[in-house]
N, C-alpha and C positions, 0 to 999 in steps of 0.2 A: 455433377456426380463425382467426378475425379477428386474434387475438393473435399467431398464427404468421405471417400475412401482414404484420403491421406490426411484426415484430421487428427489432431492430438499433438503432444509434445514430442520432443527428440527421443524420449525413452520409449514411448509407445511406437514411434515410426521405426526406431532401431529394432525393437522386438519384432515388429511386422516384417521388415525386410530380412532380418536374419532367419526368421521363421519360414519365410518363402523360399530362401536358399536351401535350408535343410529339407523342407517338404520336396522340393524339386529333386535333390539328391536321392531322397527316399523313394521317390516315384520312378526314377531310372534305375535305381537298384532292384526295385521289384520287377521292372521289365527285364532287366539283365537275368535274374533268377528264372523268370517265366520263359526265357528264350530256351532253357533246358528241356522244355516240353516238346520243342520242334527237333533240335539236334545239338550235339555237342560243339559242332562248328559254329553255329549261330550263337551259342552261349559265349564261346571264346571272342567271336567278332564283336558282339554287343559290348562285352567287357573292355576290349581294346578301345572301342570308340569312346566309351564312358571314361576310362581312365586317361585318355588323350586331354581330357579336360580337368578331371578331378585330381590327377596326379602331376599336372604341370604346376609350376611354381605359382602363377596367378591363382589357379584353381585351389591349390593347397591353402594359400593365404585367405582366400575367401571362404572356404569350406570350414576351416578351423577357426577363423575369426568369427564366423556366424555362430558356430557351436558354443564358443566362449561367451560371446555376447548374449545369445538366447538364454543360455543356462544361467549366466550372472544376472541378467535382469530378471528372470523367473525368481531367483532367490532374493533379489532386492525387493521385488514386489510382495514376496512373502513377508519380509521383514517390515515393510512399510504399510502392510494392510491394517486398517482400522478395526476390522471385524473378520471373523471366519465364517460368517453367514454368507453363504453362496447357494446359487440354484444347483440342481442335480448335474446339469451339463458342465457348469464351472468346477464342481468337485471332481467330476470324472476327468476333465482336462488336467486339473492340478495333480490328481493321483498318478495319471499316467506320466505327466511331467516328471514326477519324483521316481517313478519306477524305470524310465528310459535310461537314466545315466547308469543305473546299476548293471544293466545287461550291456549298455554301450562301452563301458570301460573295459569289460572283458573282451568284447568283440575287437575293439581298437588294439588292444594289447596283443591279442593272438593272431591279428592279421597285419596291420600297418607296422606296429612296433616290432613284431617277430621278424617281418620281412627286412626291416631296416637293421636291426641289431644282429639277428642270427641267419639272415639269408634266406628265409623262408620263401618258396615260390608260391605267392598268394593268388595263383589262378583260382577262378571260381570252382572248378572241379576239385582242386586240391583242398580248398577250405570246406567244401560240402562233404568230402570224404573224411576229413579229419573230424568234422562234427558228428558225422553219421554213426560212429562207434559208440556214442553215449547220448545222454539227453540234451547235449548242447545244441544239436540241430533244432530241436523243438524251442529251446530257449531263445535262439537267435531269431527264429521266425516269429516268435511272440514279440521279440524286441522290435522287429520291423513292423509288425502289426500294431504294437503300441505307438510307435512313431507316426504310422499311417493314421490311425484313429485320432490321435492328438492333433495332427496337421489338418485332418478333415474338419473337426470341430472348430479350429481356429479359422479355417478358410471360410466356413459357413458363417461364423459370427462376423466375419470381416465383409464378405460379399453380400450378405442379406441387406446391406444398405442400398444396393442397387435394385432397379425396377426389374431388370431381366433376370436376376438370379432366382426369383420365385418360380418363374416358368421353366428354369433349367434345372431346379432341384431334383425332380423325379429322375431325370437322366443322369445326373452327377451321382445319385445314390446308386445307381446301376454300376457306374464306372467305379465308385469306391469299393463296392463288394466284388467286382469282377477282377481288378487288379490284384489284390492279395490273394484270391483264389487261384488265379493263374500262376502266381509266384509259388504257392504251396504245391501245386501240381508239378511245376518245373523243378522244385526242390526234391520232391519224391522221386520223380523220373531220373534225375541226374544222380541222386544219392544211390538208388538201386543199381543203376549201371555201373557206377565206379566201384561199389561194394562187390559186385560180381567179378570184376577184374581183381580186386583186393583179395578175395577169398581163394583164388586159384592158387595152387602150389607155385611157389617161387616168385610170384608177382608182388607180393606184400613188401618184401625187402627192397625190390627194384623201385616200386613206386615211392616208398618212403625215402630213398635215396635220390630218386629223380626230383622229387619236390623238396628235398632238403628238410624234412620234418625235424623238429627240435628233439634232442635226446632227453633222457630222464632229467639230467641236471638242468638243462635249458627249460624243460617244462616246469620244474620247481621255481626257477627264476621268473618265468612269465606268471606263474601263479602269485609270487610275492609281489610282482609289479602290479598285478590286478588288485590285490588286497590293499596295496598302498593307495591306489586309485580310489577305491571304495571308502576307505578310512577318510581320505581328503574330502570326498564328497559329503560324507556323513558329518564331518566337522564343520563344513560350509552350511549344510543344512541346519545343523544345530545352532550355529552362529545366527542364521537367519531367524529361526524360531525364537532363540533367545532375545534378539532385538525386538521381534514382535511382542513377546512377553514383557520386556522391559518398557516398551512404549505404552503398552496397555496399563501397566502399574502406574506410570506417570500420568496417563490420561485419567485414570480413576482418582489420582490424588488431586487433579484439576477438575473433576467432574462434579455434577450436581445431581441430587436425588429428587425425582418428581413422582408424587403419588396421586394417582387419579381415583377419586372416590367411586366412580362406577367402572373402574378398570384396574390394570395392574400398577405396579411401581416399577420405575425404570431409573437407570443411570445414564446420564448423557454428558457430553462434553460442554463445558462453559463457552459461551459465546455464540451459541446456537439460539434461534428463537424457539419458543415452546412448541410451535406448530412444526418446525424442522425436527425437533426431538421426537415429536409423535410419529412423523412420517418415517424417520430412520429406524424407529422400533416397531413399525408395522402396526401402530395404533390407529384406528379409524378416527379421523378427525376431519370434518367438512371444512372446505374453504373454497368458496365458489369463485372468488376474485383472484385465486393463486397466490395468496399471502402478500397482497399489496396494501392491505388496510382499507380497502374500498368496500368492504361488506363486513358483516358482523356474525357470519355463520360459524367463525372459528372461536367465538368469544367463550370464555371460561369464567367461572365464579371462583376466585381465590379464596379458599377457607382457611389457609394457614400460610403465613410467609409474605402477606401483602405488603408489609412495611419494608421488605428488603427490595422491593421493586421501585424503579424510578417513576416518576410522574408521567402520565400519558403524554405523548407528543401531540401537537395540534391536530394532526391528521386523525390519530387514534381517538382523541377526545371528541372530535367532531363526529366520527362514526358512532361512538357510544352515546352521544347525546341524541343522535337521531332515532335510537330505539329506547330512549329513556332508561338506559342500563342503571343498574344499582352501583353503588360506590366501589363494591368489590368485584365488579365485573371488568375484564380486561380482554384484549384481542390476543390470542395465541401467537398470531403472526408478527406482533409487535413487541412482545416482552422477551427479554433475554435473561432468564434466571441465573442469579449468581450464587444463590443458596437455596436450601431445601423448600419445596413448595408442595402444598396439597391443593389440588384443583378439581373442579366438577365441570365437565363439559355441558354447555347448554343444550347443543344439538349432538346427541350421541347416536351414531347410525346403528340400526339394528340389523342383524342378519349379515350375510357375506357382502351385500352390496353396499358400498359406503356412501357414494354420491352418484349423481348421474355422470354418465360418461363424459359429457362436456359441461363442466361446471359453469362456465360463463367467461366471456372476455369482453373488454372495453374496446370499442372502436368509434372513431368519428366518421360518420357516413351521412349521406343524403337519404331522406325517407319521403316517399310519395303516397299520399292517400288520394283515392278517386272514388267518386260516388256518382251514380246515374240520377239525375234530377227528375222527380215526379214519377219515378218508376212504379210506386205503390199504386197510384191512380191509374197508370197506364195498364198495369197487369190485372186490374181488377175485371176487366172485361175479357181477359184472355183465359183460354184453357191452360191447365198446368203444364202440359207438354209443350204448349206454344211459349210459354214463359221461359221454360229451360232452353228451348230452341233459340229464342232471341238473345238471352244472356250468353249462351255459348258463341253465337255469331259475333256479338259484341267483343267479347274477350278475345276471340280468334283475330279480330281486326286489330286490337290495340296491344296485347300482351307482347307480340313479337317486337314491337318498338321499344319495350323495356329490356327485353333479353338481348336485342341486337347491340345495345350499348354497354352491356355487362351487368345490368340489373337482374333482380330475381323477384318474382312474386312470393311474398312471404305468406300470405293467406288471402283467400276470397271470402268476403263477408256479404253474401246475398248478391246484392246489386252493386257492390263495390269491391275494392281490393287495396291491400297494403303492398307496396313495392319498396325494396331497399337496394341500394347501390354499393355493395361490399367490394370495393376495389383496393388498390395498393396504398392509397392515401386520401386525405380529405379533398385535395384539389381534383384528383381524377374522378372521385365519387361525385362532386358537384358538377363537373362538366358532363359525366355520363347522365346524370339526372336532368340537367337542362336540355340535353339533346333528345332524351326519351320523352320529356314533357312536350317539347316543340313537335316531335314526330307523332305523338299521340294526337295532338291537334290536327295535324294533317290527315292521319288515319281515320279520325273521327268524321272530318269533312267528307272523305271518300266513302266511308261506311254509309253516311246519311244520304249521299247521292244514289247509292244502291237502294236504300230504303224507299227514297222517293219514286224510283222507278217501279217499285213494287206497290206504290200507293200507300205506304206506311208513313207515319209522322216521324220527324228527325228525333235522334236521341241526344239529350243535353247532359253535360256532365260538369262536375265541379271537382278541382284538384287543389290540394295543399301540399306545398313542396318546402321542406325545412332541412337544415343540416346541423348536426350536434353529436354529442357522445351518447352512445346507447350501449346496453349490455345485451350481448348475443349469447344464448345458451338454451339448454333443454328446459322446458316447461311443461310440467305434467307428471303423472305417475311413472315411477321407475319402469323402463321397459317399453312405455307407451308415450314417451315425451318427445314431441316434435321440436326441432330448432326454431327459436323465434326471437324476438327482441323486445325490450322494455326500456323505459326511461322517459325523461321529460321531453325529450326530442320527439318521440312518438306522439305524444299527447299534444304537443304544439302543432305538429303537422296535422293531426286530426281536426284540431279546433280551426286551423286555417282553411282546411277544406269545408267545414261547416259554414264558415264566414263568408265563403264565396256565394252561398245561396242568398244571404242578406244583400250583398252588393251587386248581385246579378252578373257575376263575372265568371269566366271558366277556370281561372287559376289564381292563386295567391302564392308568390314566391318570396321567401324571406331573404333580408339582406345577407344573412350568413352564407347562402348558397352562391350569391353573386360574388361575394368577397373571396370565398374558397376557390371559386372557379377563375378568379383573376379578372372579372369584368370590372374595369376601372370606373367607367362612367355610364350611367343609364339615363337617357334623356326623357325620363318620366318621373313623376312624383311618387316617392315611397309614402306609405301611411302607417301609422303606429296603432296597434290593436292591443287591448287588454283582453286576453282570452281566459275563459273560465278554467281553473285548475293549473294554470301556468304561472310560475313565478316570475314577474316582471313583464314588462310590455315587450311585444314582438314587432319589429318593423318589417314590413313586407310590401311587395309591388302587386297590385292588382292588375290582371290583364283580361280584357273581354275575350280574347282568343289565345289559346296557348300556343298556336302555331306562329304568333307574332314573336316568339321568344328568338326565333332564327335570326331575325333582322336585328335584335338587340345585342346578340353575342357575336354577330358577324364582324369581322375585323378587330375584335378584341384580342390583346396579346395573351398568349397561353399562360397559365399559372405556372410559377416557377416551382 
């Protein structure tokens, strides 16, 4: 999790660290102002403790370096943005980030700068009183509030990567609201107290002298310094926006225009695939394989500009041949337009829902089919409830052997089931499947002994176990689509299970399973089967009892 929190390049990490420093400073600044709600002595004590760090040489270096780095990187990111399309939260954070320096410049000039140059006593009470006579008090509070909201948004966007943050959010929202509210109450309390002293006869001049307030000429100089700072900031902001505009002009000169016959017309950078262009512009474009060229759901008919595209790669040509695509059909995830194109999406999602939440992913896993032999004849003389009772007892006995090794039951099919072993890699999947099949054989024998004690006939099963590449994804109507798997591997495992009935054995295990599991030698003869609907022969090992798999894999070296 720590790796997730600190991911990114040095620019992102520098902005994060500098932002955390500034947010910490704002937090303790708020607490300092809030102390005025309790007493002037606590207000002064908290300020002294805070400034022991922030006014020390290391503290000043860290604080001002963080301020310069954070502001500089923010302007850099504005200049380097590819688009101004952002979410509402991002726009709010950016707007606050621009407004903060305008108030911060005035605050720094009239406090830190005035203290260093004109000897102003920048005690919290003095600063609050100086601001209390005009709208500056509200302006400075809004400054701190803008810093606080800006920091809270950034903190949330960062910590949402952790599991614990979602549980802490309701409490953190309370803290986020309480801290500035207490600070406002402290500001009002101390401001009124100091103004009562200031308004009494004879005290105003004494207070101004004690705190060494700047005179009229010095106030003009401070205002000039503030204006210079604001002009510099606007100059840097204008430079950043100018760089952004220049980069956009250069990008447009190197861009390509795409017109969708059933949609909008867009302009996107060259070098991107058509699918990437669609995704960047928010255009609905299905792609179940994730843009790898292993499906044809993203294919388009190129009605204008086909001659400018290079010939399909072998992978793209193979996928297009599989669906007998027309000559003008191309895969959007594989073509990179360099000149204007007019295209028509073959599959254009309608409504707001584009594709299923889980479009699909390829994995190499072991698949197990299991079926009860002769169950139709056996259940003919049973009452319906007795059939349900027997099946549930059977599955209660064997399914735990699947889940214990990391497998899952994908679906139940009456008196059978399909189990898959979706683990970290093919080797661990094969190992888990072999262990599960062996344990099912043991569990079946134990279950049959219970049936015998009840005067019932034993249950016989057939299993087919195969390993290969499948596609896992949602299959069904949108919103009602369970996650399942399809592919030649599933069909092969099903055909192996059906073959066990002809051979009179309990299980057929393909050689691919043994090879993936690292079972180097098997002291039994494999057989080669031609299975209906399966391309090419499948070599598998027939075993009269699945429980004998334990002795076959015992002592074999683990797969690397």
